[in-house]
N, C-alpha and C positions, 0 to 999 in steps of 0.2 A: 525541760523546765528548770533549767539551770538558774533562771532568774528567781525562783523561790529560794534558792539557797544564798542569795546575795545578802550580804549583811546591810547594805544601802537600802534595799526594799523593805527589809524587816524594820529597820530603823524608822523608816517614813511611816510604816504602818503603826507602829507603837507611838509616835509623836502624834499622828492623827487621831488615834484613840484618846490620848491625853487631852488634845485640844477639844475634841468633841465632848468629853466629860466636863472640862471648864466651862465651854458654851452652854451646855445644858444647866449645869448647877448655877452659874453666876447670871447669865443672861436669858436663861429659860428658853434657849434656842435648841430644839431638838434635831439633830442630824443623824439619819439612819445609817451610820458608818459602816456597820457590819454588812448591810445590804448592798451599799455602794461598792465595798470591797469585793464581794462574791460576783456582782454584776461586771466589774472591771475584770476579773479573772476569767469569766466565761466570754467576754469580749476577746481578751488576749488569746484564749484557746481557739476561738472562731476565726481569728485573723491568721493565726499559724496554720489552721486547716486549709484556709482558703489559699494561702500563699505557698502551701506545699512544703512548709518546714516543720511539720508535725512528727517527721520521722525520727526515730530515736537516733542519737548521735553515736558516731564511732562504730557503725556497724554497716556492713553491706549486705547483710542477710535478711533484712527486713525493709519493707516498704509499706508505710502506714500513711494513707492520704496524701500520698505523693508518688512522684515518678523518679526512677532511678535507673542508672545504666551501669553495669559491671563487667569490666573486661578482665578475663582470666588468661594468664600467660602460660601457667604450668599447673600440673596436678596439686602440688602443694597449696595453692592459693584456693583451691575448690573447697568451698564449705559443705557441710553435710546437709544443711537444711536452709531453704529460703522461704520467707512467709511474706505474702503480699495481702494486705488488707485495705480495701477501698483505695487501691492505687494500681501502679502498673511498674513492672521491672523487667528490663532486658538484660540478658545474661549471654556474653559472647564468649563461646568455648572454642572458637574456630582456630585458634593458635595452639590449643593445648594438644600434646602427644600423650595419648593413653598407652601406658605400658603394664599396668598392673593387670591382673586377670579380670577384675571388675571394679570400677569406681563407681560409687553411688551417690546420688544427689536426691533429695526429696524438696518437693514444693508443696505448700499449703497455701491455697489461694482462696480468699473470701471476698466476694463482690470486687474483683479486680482482675487483672491479666498479667500474664508472664509470657515473654518470648525467649526462647533458648535458641541461640544460633550454634550449630555445631559444624565441625569441618567436613569436607567432603569424604574423607578417609576414616571417619568415626564409625564403629559398630555401636548401635544402641538397642536397648530394649526398653520398652515404654510400659508402665503399669500404673494407671490412675484409677481412682475412685471418683466418679463425678456424681453430684447432686445437683440437678438443673444447670449443670456446667458443660463445657466443651473442651475437648482435647484433640489436637491434630499434631500427626507427626509425619515426616518424609517416608516414601518407600525406600527399601534398600537400594544402594547404588548397583548399577549393573556390572561395572568393573570392580572386582574385589581383590585384585592382586596388589594394590598399594595401600591396603587397609592396615591401620594400626593393629598391634598385636592384642592390646587390652579391649575392654568393653565398658561402655557407660551405661549404667542402670539409672533410669530416670523415673522416679516414683513420685506419688503425690495424691492430694486430695484437693478437689475442686469444688467449691460451693457457690451457685451463682456468679461463676467467673469463666475464664478462658485461659488455656495454656496452648501456645503454638511452639512447635519445635520445627525449625527450618535447617536446611543444608545451606552453607555458604559456598558458592562456587569456587 
């Protein structure tokens, strides 16, 4: 909503309010300017939602009314929490080397979907709370000699959503 912080937009709104007052007092023309501004605001929000650009800027941890893909290369880039609301998010962890005892990430999914791609050498533990939602995770690999020394704990809450964890071969 950076457009609301623009001096140009606020200047236009103040000028239109002034013109509306002049037209109402001098020419007895009543323009419901406040209602028009509110309607234009809702139209703007609706277009942003439909185009998928309603997601907060500068964050990879939230997907609101949109789709996003996040590629993580090392453990330092791993965020503690990911939130998906009315959208979808794919998080690729296949190139991450787990060295700590336990690295933890949490998902909160509401009316959305999350896909987590893990490497074939990742040890994981999954713990989700589902309310009319679905969570699926892969079976442990049969060959455990090349496994990373660390473990990834994936936790979360799913409400009317879906979380799918898959191994990348």
